[in-house]
C-alpha positions in Angstrom: 60.2 -3.0 0.8 60.9 -1.7 -2.7 59.5 1.6 -3.9 57.3 -0.3 -6.4 55.7 -2.2 -3.6 54.5 0.9 -1.8 50.9 2.0 -2.4 50.6 4.9 -4.7 48.1 7.7 -3.9 46.4 9.1 -6.9 44.5 12.3 -6.5 42.0 12.8 -9.3 41.5 16.3 -10.7 38.6 18.3 -9.4 37.0 19.2 -12.7 33.8 20.3 -11.1 35.3 23.5 -9.7 36.6 24.3 -13.2 33.1 24.1 -14.6 31.4 26.3 -12.0 31.9 29.9 -12.7 32.8 32.3 -9.9 31.3 35.6 -10.8 30.2 36.4 -14.4 27.2 35.4 -16.4 27.1 31.7 -15.5 27.7 32.1 -11.8 25.3 31.2 -9.1 23.6 34.4 -8.0 23.2 34.1 -4.2 20.7 37.0 -4.2 18.5 35.3 -6.7 18.7 32.0 -4.7 17.6 33.9 -1.6 14.7 35.5 -3.4 13.6 32.1 -4.7 13.8 30.6 -1.2 11.7 33.5 0.0 9.1 33.0 -2.7 8.8 29.3 -1.7 8.5 30.3 2.0 5.7 32.8 1.2 3.9 30.0 -0.7 4.0 27.6 2.2 0.7 28.9 3.6 -1.0 28.2 0.3 0.4 24.7 0.2 -2.1 23.6 2.8 -5.0 24.8 0.6 -3.4 23.0 -2.4 -2.8 19.8 -0.6 -6.3 19.8 0.8 -7.7 20.3 -2.7 -5.5 17.4 -3.9 -6.9 15.2 -1.1 -10.4 16.1 -2.3 -9.5 15.1 -5.9 -7.9 11.9 -4.9 -10.7 11.0 -2.6 -13.3 11.7 -5.3 -11.4 9.4 -7.7 -11.2 6.7 -5.0 -14.9 7.0 -4.5 -15.4 6.3 -8.2 -13.2 3.2 -7.9 -15.1 1.8 -5.0 -18.5 2.5 -6.8 -17.3 0.4 -9.7 -15.7 2.9 -12.1 -16.6 2.7 -15.8 -13.0 3.5 -16.6 -10.9 2.0 -13.8 -7.6 2.4 -15.7 -8.1 6.1 -16.2 -9.1 6.6 -12.5 -6.0 4.7 -11.3 -3.9 6.9 -13.5 -5.6 10.0 -12.0 -4.8 8.7 -8.5 -1.2 8.3 -9.6 -1.1 11.8 -11.1 -2.5 13.5 -7.9 -0.2 11.4 -5.7 2.7 12.3 -7.9 1.9 16.0 -7.5 1.6 15.6 -3.8 4.9 13.8 -3.7 6.7 16.6 -5.5 5.2 19.4 -3.4 5.3 17.9 0.1 9.0 18.1 0.7 9.2 21.6 -0.9 6.9 22.9 1.8 8.2 21.0 4.8 5.9 17.9 4.6 8.4 15.2 3.8 6.0 12.6 5.3 3.4 13.4 2.6 6.2 13.0 0.0 7.1 9.5 1.5 3.5 8.3 1.6 2.6 9.7 -1.9 5.8 8.1 -3.3 4.8 4.8 -1.7 1.4 5.1 -3.3 2.9 5.8 -6.8 5.2 2.8 -6.5 2.3 0.6 -5.4 0.2 1.7 -8.4 3.0 0.8 -10.7 2.9 -2.8 -9.3 -0.8 -3.3 -9.9 -1.6 -5.7 -12.7 -4.6 -7.7 -13.9 -4.0 -10.3 -11.2 -4.5 -7.8 -8.4 -8.1 -7.8 -7.4 -10.0 -4.5 -7.5 -11.0 -4.8 -3.9 -7.4 -5.2 -2.9 -6.3 -2.3 -5.1 -9.1 -0.1 -3.5 -8.0 -1.0 0.0 -4.4 -0.2 -0.7 -5.3 3.2 -2.2 -7.6 3.9 0.8 -4.9 3.2 3.3 -2.6 5.8 1.6 -5.3 8.4 1.3 -6.3 8.0 5.0 -2.6 8.3 6.0 -2.2 11.5 3.9 -5.4 13.0 5.4 -4.1 12.3 8.9 -0.7 13.8 8.1 -2.3 17.0 6.8 -5.1 17.3 9.4 -2.4 16.9 12.2 -0.1 19.3 10.4 2.8 16.8 10.6 5.7 18.7 9.2 9.0 17.1 8.4 9.1 13.3 8.8 6.4 13.5 11.6 8.8 12.2 14.2 7.9 8.9 15.9 4.2 9.2 14.9 5.3 9.8 11.3 7.6 6.8 11.4 4.7 4.7 12.8 2.3 5.9 10.0 4.8 5.2 7.2 5.8 1.8 8.6 2.1 0.9 9.1 1.2 1.8 5.6 4.1 -0.1 4.2 3.3 -3.2 6.3 -0.4 -3.2 5.4 0.4 -2.8 1.7 2.9 -5.7 1.8 0.2 -7.9 3.1 -2.4 -6.8 0.5 -0.1 -6.6 -2.5 3.0 -8.7 -2.0 6.0 -8.0 -4.2 6.3 -10.6 -6.9 
């Protein structure tokens, strides 16, 4: 075997380590990072109050949708906004399952179009709200374990039946 037939190993340069400062004004301050983590940990108790308020907001908007909203498009946008906030906060405070269900709701709302009947839209939104209420009332932290997996799978399966992907 000639030298030209042997595989050549190329090691790319690690430019990331050249861009990260060690010490100095642009360096990661581990003390500041620890303080920020402590602030988030201290806010965790308040999260349950916030998420319960979000559940009240999204439920009130859902009630308007079911009653025959005068401005359905605005109400669906409001459901999306609240779900998006819940998605962003859930994982930060140890409720990854809320993040997953709220994300699923956001992606679903993006799929709605004029051909999706209002009753079907309402039912799909209700399924997500009920799941999020169950997660919070049961204080299912993390991914919720087996019960969390069952909830998420159930939500996804019901929605696929109601609003198939086109």
